[in-house]
C-alpha positions in Angstrom: -6.7 14.8 -19.1 -3.9 17.3 -19.3 -1.8 17.5 -16.2 -2.9 21.3 -15.4 -6.4 19.7 -15.2 -5.6 17.1 -13.1 -3.8 19.4 -10.6 -6.7 21.4 -10.5 -8.9 18.7 -9.7 -6.6 17.7 -7.0 -6.5 21.2 -5.2 -10.3 21.3 -5.4 -10.5 18.1 -3.7 -7.9 18.7 -0.9 -9.8 22.2 -0.4 -13.3 20.6 -0.1 -11.8 17.9 2.4 -10.2 20.6 4.5 -13.5 22.6 4.6 -15.5 19.4 5.6 -12.9 19.0 8.5 -13.0 22.7 9.5 -16.8 22.6 9.4 -17.1 19.5 11.7 -14.6 20.8 14.4 -16.8 24.0 14.2 -19.8 22.0 14.6 -19.1 19.7 17.0 -17.2 22.1 19.1 -14.2 19.7 19.7 -10.9 21.4 20.2 -7.7 19.3 19.1 -4.7 19.1 21.6 -1.2 19.1 20.2 0.7 16.1 21.0 3.9 17.3 22.9 5.2 13.8 24.2 7.1 11.8 21.7 5.8 8.6 22.9 2.2 9.8 22.3 3.1 10.7 18.6 4.8 7.4 18.1 1.7 5.4 19.5 -0.5 7.1 16.8 2.0 6.5 14.1 2.4 2.9 14.6 -1.2 2.6 15.1 -1.9 3.6 11.3 -2.1 0.6 9.4 -2.8 2.0 5.9 -5.4 3.8 3.9 -8.8 3.2 2.6 -9.7 -0.5 1.6 -12.8 -1.2 -0.5 -13.8 -4.4 -2.4 -16.8 -4.2 -4.8 -17.5 -7.8 -5.7 -20.6 -7.0 -8.1 -22.0 -10.1 -10.2 -24.9 -10.3 -12.6 -25.6 -12.9 -15.0 -27.7 -12.3 -18.5 -29.6 -14.9 -20.1 -30.1 -13.6 -23.5 -30.2 -14.9 -27.1 -26.9 -13.1 -27.9 -24.9 -15.1 -25.2 -23.0 -18.1 -26.3 -24.5 -20.1 -23.1 -28.3 -18.8 -23.7 -30.7 -20.9 -22.0 -34.0 -21.1 -24.0 -36.1 -22.6 -20.9 -35.0 -19.7 -18.5 -36.4 -16.1 -18.5 -34.7 -13.5 -20.8 -32.4 -11.1 -18.8 -30.4 -8.2 -20.0 -27.4 -6.4 -18.4 -27.1 -2.7 -19.1 -24.8 0.0 -17.4 
C-alpha cells in the first residue's frame, strides 16, 4: 500500500472516530468539564494503563484424507477460510 493511501485511510478513520464522539456527546447531552487542577489531571494520567488489548484464540481441527494424521474412523471435516 503506498504511503499516500495509508495516510488517507488514517485520516478517514480519525475523522470517523471524531464524528462518532461528537454524535455521542450531542445525543447524550453530556457536557465535558475542563480540568483546571493539576492534581486531577495527574490522577487521570496515572490511571491510564495502555491501549486496547484483544486475544483471539480460535482453534479448529480438520480430519480429512489430505491431512497427515487422518483418522478414517472419525467423521471427515474440512476447514475453509
